[in-house]
Biopython code that builds the backbone (N, CA, C, O; Angstrom):
import numpy as np
from Bio.PDB.StructureBuilder import StructureBuilder

atoms = [
    (1, "MET", "N", (176.285, -117.491, 18.255)),
    (1, "MET", "CA", (175.519, -117.417, 17.027)),
    (1, "MET", "C", (174.478, -116.317, 17.152)),
    (1, "MET", "O", (173.964, -116.052, 18.238)),
    (2, "CYS", "N", (174.183, -115.703, 16.066)),
    (2, "CYS", "CA", (173.187, -114.637, 16.039)),
    (2, "CYS", "C", (171.805, -115.229, 16.322)),
    (2, "CYS", "O", (171.379, -116.159, 15.638)),
    (3, "ARG", "N", (171.124, -114.710, 17.297)),
    (3, "ARG", "CA", (169.798, -115.207, 17.644)),
    (3, "ARG", "C", (168.766, -114.938, 16.556)),
    (3, "ARG", "O", (167.740, -115.616, 16.493)),
    (4, "ASN", "N", (169.028, -113.960, 15.706)),
    (4, "ASN", "CA", (168.030, -113.561, 14.720)),
    (4, "ASN", "C", (168.025, -114.401, 13.456)),
    (4, "ASN", "O", (167.125, -114.253, 12.630)),
    (5, "ILE", "N", (168.994, -115.270, 13.282)),
    (5, "ILE", "CA", (168.989, -116.122, 12.105)),
    (5, "ILE", "C", (167.977, -117.230, 12.339)),
    (5, "ILE", "O", (168.036, -117.943, 13.340)),
    (6, "THR", "N", (167.056, -117.363, 11.407)),
    (6, "THR", "CA", (165.914, -118.251, 11.552)),
    (6, "THR", "C", (166.297, -119.713, 11.369)),
    (6, "THR", "O", (167.104, -120.048, 10.502)),
    (7, "VAL", "N", (165.719, -120.572, 12.185)),
    (7, "VAL", "CA", (165.881, -122.022, 12.034)),
    (7, "VAL", "C", (165.031, -122.452, 10.844)),
    (7, "VAL", "O", (163.829, -122.189, 10.808)),
    (8, "LEU", "N", (165.649, -123.108, 9.878)),
    (8, "LEU", "CA", (164.927, -123.536, 8.685)),
    (8, "LEU", "C", (164.678, -125.043, 8.653)),
    (8, "LEU", "O", (163.798, -125.515, 7.932)),
    (9, "ARG", "N", (165.435, -125.779, 9.416)),
    (9, "ARG", "CA", (165.273, -127.238, 9.429)),
    (9, "ARG", "C", (163.978, -127.614, 10.127)),
    (9, "ARG", "O", (163.685, -127.126, 11.218)),
    (10, "GLY", "N", (163.209, -128.481, 9.495)),
    (10, "GLY", "CA", (161.992, -129.006, 10.113)),
    (10, "GLY", "C", (160.748, -128.202, 9.831)),
    (10, "GLY", "O", (159.696, -128.484, 10.405)),
    (11, "LEU", "N", (160.830, -127.207, 8.962)),
    (11, "LEU", "CA", (159.648, -126.418, 8.641)),
    (11, "LEU", "C", (158.671, -127.240, 7.811)),
    (11, "LEU", "O", (159.076, -128.093, 7.021)),
    (12, "GLU", "N", (157.410, -126.982, 7.995)),
    (12, "GLU", "CA", (156.360, -127.594, 7.175)),
    (12, "GLU", "C", (155.511, -126.483, 6.604)),
    (12, "GLU", "O", (154.873, -125.760, 7.369)),
    (13, "PRO", "N", (155.470, -126.314, 5.302)),
    (13, "PRO", "CA", (156.272, -127.014, 4.318)),
    (13, "PRO", "C", (157.750, -126.631, 4.431)),
    (13, "PRO", "O", (158.112, -125.685, 5.131)),
    (14, "ALA", "N", (158.575, -127.376, 3.738)),
    (14, "ALA", "CA", (160.032, -127.173, 3.813)),
    (14, "ALA", "C", (160.406, -125.746, 3.421)),
    (14, "ALA", "O", (159.662, -125.064, 2.716)),
    (15, "ALA", "N", (161.567, -125.311, 3.889)),
    (15, "ALA", "CA", (162.064, -123.966, 3.588)),
    (15, "ALA", "C", (162.154, -123.766, 2.079)),
    (15, "ALA", "O", (162.582, -124.651, 1.338)),
    (16, "THR", "N", (161.744, -122.589, 1.650)),
    (16, "THR", "CA", (161.790, -122.252, 0.227)),
    (16, "THR", "C", (163.156, -121.674, -0.132)),
    (16, "THR", "O", (163.942, -121.324, 0.748)),
    (17, "GLU", "N", (163.430, -121.577, -1.436)),
    (17, "GLU", "CA", (164.669, -120.943, -1.890)),
    (17, "GLU", "C", (164.739, -119.506, -1.397)),
    (17, "GLU", "O", (165.811, -119.027, -1.028)),
    (18, "GLU", "N", (163.610, -118.821, -1.390)),
    (18, "GLU", "CA", (163.566, -117.434, -0.930)),
    (18, "GLU", "C", (163.924, -117.332, 0.556)),
    (18, "GLU", "O", (164.651, -116.422, 0.955)),
    (19, "GLU", "N", (163.421, -118.257, 1.372)),
    (19, "GLU", "CA", (163.743, -118.256, 2.803)),
    (19, "GLU", "C", (165.211, -118.586, 3.042)),
    (19, "GLU", "O", (165.847, -117.998, 3.917)),
    (20, "ILE", "N", (165.748, -119.518, 2.272)),
    (20, "ILE", "CA", (167.162, -119.867, 2.394)),
    (20, "ILE", "C", (168.019, -118.682, 1.979)),
    (20, "ILE", "O", (169.008, -118.380, 2.646)),
    (21, "TYR", "N", (167.666, -118.005, 0.898)),
    (21, "TYR", "CA", (168.410, -116.827, 0.441)),
    (21, "TYR", "C", (168.364, -115.731, 1.506)),
    (21, "TYR", "O", (169.387, -115.110, 1.794)),
    (22, "ALA", "N", (167.194, -115.487, 2.092)),
    (22, "ALA", "CA", (167.062, -114.438, 3.115)),
    (22, "ALA", "C", (167.935, -114.753, 4.324)),
    (22, "ALA", "O", (168.564, -113.853, 4.882)),
    (23, "ALA", "N", (167.981, -116.019, 4.736)),
    (23, "ALA", "CA", (168.820, -116.403, 5.870)),
    (23, "ALA", "C", (170.301, -116.253, 5.518)),
    (23, "ALA", "O", (171.099, -115.822, 6.351)),
    (24, "ALA", "N", (170.664, -116.608, 4.292)),
    (24, "ALA", "CA", (172.058, -116.474, 3.853)),
    (24, "ALA", "C", (172.471, -115.006, 3.820)),
    (24, "ALA", "O", (173.569, -114.658, 4.254)),
    (25, "LEU", "N", (171.602, -114.154, 3.311)),
    (25, "LEU", "CA", (171.891, -112.723, 3.275)),
    (25, "LEU", "C", (172.042, -112.167, 4.684)),
    (25, "LEU", "O", (172.946, -111.375, 4.951)),
    (26, "GLN", "N", (171.162, -112.579, 5.578)),
    (26, "GLN", "CA", (171.235, -112.124, 6.966)),
    (26, "GLN", "C", (172.568, -112.545, 7.594)),
    (26, "GLN", "O", (173.208, -111.755, 8.287)),
    (27, "TYR", "N", (172.976, -113.774, 7.351)),
    (27, "TYR", "CA", (174.242, -114.284, 7.889)),
    (27, "TYR", "C", (175.427, -113.491, 7.333)),
    (27, "TYR", "O", (176.289, -113.048, 8.091)),
    (28, "VAL", "N", (175.467, -113.315, 6.023)),
    (28, "VAL", "CA", (176.588, -112.618, 5.384)),
    (28, "VAL", "C", (176.665, -111.168, 5.861)),
    (28, "VAL", "O", (177.754, -110.662, 6.133)),
    (29, "ARG", "N", (175.532, -110.507, 5.964)),
    (29, "ARG", "CA", (175.534, -109.121, 6.439)),
    (29, "ARG", "C", (176.014, -109.042, 7.883)),
    (29, "ARG", "O", (176.746, -108.119, 8.239)),
    (30, "LYS", "N", (175.616, -109.990, 8.713)),
    (30, "LYS", "CA", (176.036, -109.996, 10.111)),
    (30, "LYS", "C", (177.542, -110.226, 10.218)),
    (30, "LYS", "O", (178.241, -109.488, 10.912)),
    (31, "VAL", "N", (178.034, -111.253, 9.528)),
    (31, "VAL", "CA", (179.455, -111.582, 9.589)),
    (31, "VAL", "C", (180.296, -110.457, 8.999)),
    (31, "VAL", "O", (181.376, -110.152, 9.505)),
    (32, "GLY", "N", (179.798, -109.842, 7.928)),
    (32, "GLY", "CA", (180.538, -108.764, 7.275)),
    (32, "GLY", "C", (180.388, -107.416, 7.952)),
    (32, "GLY", "O", (181.053, -106.453, 7.570)),
    (33, "GLY", "N", (179.523, -107.334, 8.953)),
    (33, "GLY", "CA", (179.308, -106.064, 9.637)),
    (33, "GLY", "C", (178.692, -105.017, 8.725)),
    (33, "GLY", "O", (179.014, -103.832, 8.816)),
    (34, "LEU", "N", (177.808, -105.462, 7.849)),
    (34, "LEU", "CA", (177.196, -104.570, 6.865)),
    (34, "LEU", "C", (175.753, -104.262, 7.231)),
    (34, "LEU", "O", (174.951, -105.171, 7.447)),
    (35, "SER", "N", (175.427, -102.977, 7.300)),
    (35, "SER", "CA", (174.028, -102.617, 7.540)),
    (35, "SER", "C", (173.307, -102.366, 6.224)),
    (35, "SER", "O", (172.077, -102.359, 6.174)),
    (36, "GLY", "N", (174.067, -102.164, 5.173)),
    (36, "GLY", "CA", (173.493, -101.953, 3.845)),
    (36, "GLY", "C", (174.514, -102.332, 2.793)),
    (36, "GLY", "O", (175.667, -102.624, 3.109)),
    (37, "LEU", "N", (174.091, -102.325, 1.553)),
    (37, "LEU", "CA", (174.986, -102.686, 0.465)),
    (37, "LEU", "C", (175.320, -101.450, -0.363)),
    (37, "LEU", "O", (174.475, -100.583, -0.586)),
    (38, "SER", "N", (176.559, -101.391, -0.810)),
    (38, "SER", "CA", (177.000, -100.323, -1.704)),
    (38, "SER", "C", (177.526, -100.979, -2.972)),
    (38, "SER", "O", (177.647, -102.201, -3.046)),
    (39, "SER", "N", (177.835, -100.164, -3.955)),
    (39, "SER", "CA", (178.391, -100.721, -5.192)),
    (39, "SER", "C", (179.745, -101.393, -4.934)),
    (39, "SER", "O", (180.155, -102.275, -5.687)),
    (40, "ALA", "N", (180.426, -100.978, -3.882)),
    (40, "ALA", "CA", (181.723, -101.570, -3.541)),
    (40, "ALA", "C", (181.572, -102.925, -2.851)),
    (40, "ALA", "O", (182.435, -103.790, -3.002)),
    (41, "THR", "N", (180.494, -103.122, -2.100)),
    (41, "THR", "CA", (180.327, -104.364, -1.345)),
    (41, "THR", "C", (179.410, -105.376, -2.023)),
    (41, "THR", "O", (179.498, -106.569, -1.732)),
    (42, "LYS", "N", (178.534, -104.931, -2.915)),
    (42, "LYS", "CA", (177.525, -105.803, -3.503)),
    (42, "LYS", "C", (178.093, -107.044, -4.197)),
    (42, "LYS", "O", (177.581, -108.138, -3.962)),
    (43, "PRO", "N", (179.130, -106.927, -5.046)),
    (43, "PRO", "CA", (179.644, -108.143, -5.707)),
    (43, "PRO", "C", (180.125, -109.210, -4.721)),
    (43, "PRO", "O", (179.835, -110.394, -4.895)),
    (44, "ALA", "N", (180.850, -108.797, -3.700)),
    (44, "ALA", "CA", (181.353, -109.760, -2.712)),
    (44, "ALA", "C", (180.201, -110.363, -1.918)),
    (44, "ALA", "O", (180.196, -111.561, -1.636)),
    (45, "VAL", "N", (179.233, -109.538, -1.561)),
    (45, "VAL", "CA", (178.079, -110.031, -0.799)),
    (45, "VAL", "C", (177.269, -111.002, -1.642)),
    (45, "VAL", "O", (176.885, -112.065, -1.155)),
    (46, "ASP", "N", (177.005, -110.660, -2.890)),
    (46, "ASP", "CA", (176.238, -111.556, -3.769)),
    (46, "ASP", "C", (176.917, -112.916, -3.905)),
    (46, "ASP", "O", (176.258, -113.954, -3.853)),
    (47, "LYS", "N", (178.224, -112.904, -4.078)),
    (47, "LYS", "CA", (178.979, -114.154, -4.209)),
    (47, "LYS", "C", (178.907, -114.974, -2.925)),
    (47, "LYS", "O", (178.710, -116.189, -2.970)),
    (48, "ALA", "N", (179.065, -114.314, -1.790)),
    (48, "ALA", "CA", (179.020, -115.012, -0.497)),
    (48, "ALA", "C", (177.628, -115.551, -0.211)),
    (48, "ALA", "O", (177.486, -116.674, 0.274)),
    (49, "VAL", "N", (176.605, -114.769, -0.505)),
    (49, "VAL", "CA", (175.222, -115.214, -0.263)),
    (49, "VAL", "C", (174.916, -116.448, -1.109)),
    (49, "VAL", "O", (174.294, -117.390, -0.620)),
    (50, "ALA", "N", (175.343, -116.452, -2.361)),
    (50, "ALA", "CA", (175.113, -117.614, -3.219)),
    (50, "ALA", "C", (175.789, -118.857, -2.637)),
    (50, "ALA", "O", (175.198, -119.937, -2.630)),
    (51, "ALA", "N", (177.012, -118.710, -2.155)),
    (51, "ALA", "CA", (177.742, -119.847, -1.580)),
    (51, "ALA", "C", (177.077, -120.341, -0.295)),
    (51, "ALA", "O", (176.931, -121.546, -0.089)),
    (52, "VAL", "N", (176.676, -119.410, 0.562)),
    (52, "VAL", "CA", (176.026, -119.793, 1.824)),
    (52, "VAL", "C", (174.666, -120.439, 1.541)),
    (52, "VAL", "O", (174.310, -121.428, 2.182)),
    (53, "ALA", "N", (173.915, -119.900, 0.605)),
    (53, "ALA", "CA", (172.608, -120.480, 0.261)),
    (53, "ALA", "C", (172.774, -121.890, -0.294)),
    (53, "ALA", "O", (171.991, -122.783, 0.032)),
    (54, "GLU", "N", (173.783, -122.091, -1.124)),
    (54, "GLU", "CA", (174.040, -123.421, -1.675)),
    (54, "GLU", "C", (174.417, -124.406, -0.564)),
    (54, "GLU", "O", (173.924, -125.533, -0.534)),
    (55, "ALA", "N", (175.286, -123.975, 0.339)),
    (55, "ALA", "CA", (175.686, -124.833, 1.462)),
    (55, "ALA", "C", (174.497, -125.119, 2.378)),
    (55, "ALA", "O", (174.353, -126.231, 2.885)),
    (56, "THR", "N", (173.655, -124.124, 2.585)),
    (56, "THR", "CA", (172.477, -124.307, 3.445)),
    (56, "THR", "C", (171.508, -125.299, 2.830)),
    (56, "THR", "O", (170.970, -126.159, 3.528)),
    (57, "THR", "N", (171.283, -125.189, 1.537)),
    (57, "THR", "CA", (170.394, -126.125, 0.845)),
    (57, "THR", "C", (170.928, -127.549, 0.972)),
    (57, "THR", "O", (170.166, -128.474, 1.255)),
    (58, "ALA", "N", (172.225, -127.729, 0.767)),
    (58, "ALA", "CA", (172.834, -129.057, 0.896)),
    (58, "ALA", "C", (172.690, -129.571, 2.330)),
    (58, "ALA", "O", (172.359, -130.737, 2.543)),
    (59, "LEU", "N", (172.935, -128.715, 3.296)),
    (59, "LEU", "CA", (172.824, -129.110, 4.698)),
    (59, "LEU", "C", (171.407, -129.555, 5.035)),
    (59, "LEU", "O", (171.216, -130.606, 5.646)),
    (60, "LEU", "N", (170.420, -128.766, 4.645)),
    (60, "LEU", "CA", (169.029, -129.105, 4.958)),
    (60, "LEU", "C", (168.602, -130.400, 4.278)),
    (60, "LEU", "O", (167.776, -131.139, 4.814)),
    (61, "THR", "N", (169.158, -130.677, 3.106)),
    (61, "THR", "CA", (168.843, -131.914, 2.384)),
    (61, "THR", "C", (169.450, -133.132, 3.078)),
    (61, "THR", "O", (168.847, -134.204, 3.118)),
    (62, "GLU", "N", (170.641, -132.952, 3.618)),
    (62, "GLU", "CA", (171.368, -134.082, 4.190)),
    (62, "GLU", "C", (171.035, -134.377, 5.646)),
    (62, "GLU", "O", (171.237, -135.504, 6.099)),
    (63, "LEU", "N", (170.535, -133.402, 6.385)),
    (63, "LEU", "CA", (170.209, -133.637, 7.794)),
    (63, "LEU", "C", (168.971, -134.516, 7.913)),
    (63, "LEU", "O", (168.080, -134.449, 7.066)),
    (64, "PRO", "N", (168.907, -135.342, 8.961)),
    (64, "PRO", "CA", (167.694, -136.137, 9.167)),
    (64, "PRO", "C", (166.529, -135.229, 9.547)),
    (64, "PRO", "O", (166.720, -134.094, 9.984)),
    (65, "ASP", "N", (165.311, -135.759, 9.370)),
    (65, "ASP", "CA", (164.128, -134.987, 9.740)),
    (65, "ASP", "C", (164.162, -134.633, 11.216)),
    (65, "ASP", "O", (164.708, -135.369, 12.038)),
    (66, "ARG", "N", (163.579, -133.512, 11.528)),
    (66, "ARG", "CA", (163.455, -133.071, 12.920)),
    (66, "ARG", "C", (162.231, -133.694, 13.541)),
    (66, "ARG", "O", (161.204, -133.832, 12.876)),
    (67, "ARG", "N", (162.314, -134.071, 14.787)),
    (67, "ARG", "CA", (161.160, -134.659, 15.474)),
    (67, "ARG", "C", (160.159, -133.592, 15.873)),
    (67, "ARG", "O", (158.949, -133.822, 15.870)),
    (68, "VAL", "N", (160.674, -132.433, 16.214)),
    (68, "VAL", "CA", (159.818, -131.331, 16.662)),
    (68, "VAL", "C", (160.099, -130.136, 15.756)),
    (68, "VAL", "O", (161.260, -129.783, 15.553)),
    (69, "PRO", "N", (159.060, -129.507, 15.208)),
    (69, "PRO", "CA", (159.299, -128.352, 14.344)),
    (69, "PRO", "C", (159.876, -127.181, 15.134)),
    (69, "PRO", "O", (159.744, -127.137, 16.357)),
    (70, "PRO", "N", (160.515, -126.231, 14.448)),
    (70, "PRO", "CA", (161.067, -125.068, 15.145)),
    (70, "PRO", "C", (159.963, -124.296, 15.867)),
    (70, "PRO", "O", (158.800, -124.325, 15.463)),
    (71, "THR", "N", (160.343, -123.612, 16.932)),
    (71, "THR", "CA", (159.351, -122.873, 17.715)),
    (71, "THR", "C", (158.992, -121.531, 17.104)),
    (71, "THR", "O", (157.954, -120.957, 17.432)),
    (72, "SER", "N", (159.841, -121.026, 16.217)),
    (72, "SER", "CA", (159.530, -119.739, 15.605)),
    (72, "SER", "C", (159.280, -119.912, 14.116)),
    (72, "SER", "O", (159.786, -120.839, 13.483)),
    (73, "GLU", "N", (158.496, -119.010, 13.582)),
    (73, "GLU", "CA", (158.154, -119.014, 12.167)),
    (73, "GLU", "C", (159.109, -118.074, 11.429)),
    (73, "GLU", "O", (159.399, -116.989, 11.931)),
    (74, "PRO", "N", (159.604, -118.465, 10.250)),
    (74, "PRO", "CA", (160.497, -117.575, 9.506)),
    (74, "PRO", "C", (159.827, -116.235, 9.197)),
    (74, "PRO", "O", (158.615, -116.187, 8.986)),
    (75, "PRO", "N", (160.598, -115.153, 9.169)),
    (75, "PRO", "CA", (160.035, -113.823, 8.927)),
    (75, "PRO", "C", (159.208, -113.723, 7.653)),
    (75, "PRO", "O", (158.171, -113.059, 7.649)),
    (76, "LEU", "N", (159.640, -114.362, 6.575)),
    (76, "LEU", "CA", (158.880, -114.271, 5.329)),
    (76, "LEU", "C", (157.502, -114.903, 5.460)),
    (76, "LEU", "O", (156.550, -114.441, 4.831)),
    (77, "ARG", "N", (157.383, -115.939, 6.257)),
    (77, "ARG", "CA", (156.072, -116.568, 6.471)),
    (77, "ARG", "C", (155.199, -115.702, 7.366)),
    (77, "ARG", "O", (153.987, -115.622, 7.167)),
    (78, "ARG", "N", (155.815, -115.051, 8.355)),
    (78, "ARG", "CA", (155.045, -114.144, 9.211)),
    (78, "ARG", "C", (154.491, -112.991, 8.400)),
    (78, "ARG", "O", (153.328, -112.621, 8.555)),
    (79, "LEU", "N", (155.329, -112.413, 7.525)),
    (79, "LEU", "CA", (154.889, -111.296, 6.699)),
    (79, "LEU", "C", (153.746, -111.717, 5.765)),
    (79, "LEU", "O", (152.772, -110.982, 5.598)),
    (80, "ALA", "N", (153.871, -112.889, 5.167)),
    (80, "ALA", "CA", (152.820, -113.376, 4.265)),
    (80, "ALA", "C", (151.518, -113.573, 5.026)),
    (80, "ALA", "O", (150.447, -113.237, 4.520)),
    (81, "ARG", "N", (151.599, -114.111, 6.230)),
    (81, "ARG", "CA", (150.394, -114.354, 7.039)),
    (81, "ARG", "C", (149.749, -113.040, 7.440)),
    (81, "ARG", "O", (148.525, -112.913, 7.423)),
    (82, "GLU", "N", (150.575, -112.056, 7.804)),
    (82, "GLU", "CA", (150.058, -110.757, 8.244)),
    (82, "GLU", "C", (149.408, -109.986, 7.102)),
    (82, "GLU", "O", (148.521, -109.165, 7.336)),
    (83, "ASN", "N", (149.838, -110.241, 5.874)),
    (83, "ASN", "CA", (149.301, -109.525, 4.714)),
    (83, "ASN", "C", (148.079, -110.173, 4.112)),
    (83, "ASN", "O", (147.563, -109.700, 3.100)),
    (84, "LEU", "N", (147.606, -111.248, 4.712)),
    (84, "LEU", "CA", (146.399, -111.921, 4.200)),
    (84, "LEU", "C", (145.158, -111.105, 4.445)),
    (84, "LEU", "O", (144.061, -111.524, 4.078)),
]
sb = StructureBuilder()
sb.init_structure("model")
sb.init_model(0)
sb.init_chain("A")
sb.init_seg("    ")
for serial, (resi, resn, name, xyz) in enumerate(atoms, 1):
    if name == "N":
        sb.init_residue(resn, " ", resi, " ")
    sb.init_atom(name, np.array(xyz, "f"), 0.0, 1.0, " ", f" {name:<3s}", serial, name[0])
structure = sb.get_structure()
């Protein structure tokens, strides 16, 4: 598994739609071997990201609570904290 995909389960507050979308995009780009999007790849990537984000949301809803929060902070939260 890609080490750079952020753990979203157990975050406080819970993962946002934006964080789930960012993780889904990261996953799809990694699996697809894409460093960027073109007009030829964008429709397929958008469709895949939507499906992965939907599956991720369902997974996070159905999993039991985590006893210990993740050790790393999602990138979007780090950026928000750094821009304060």
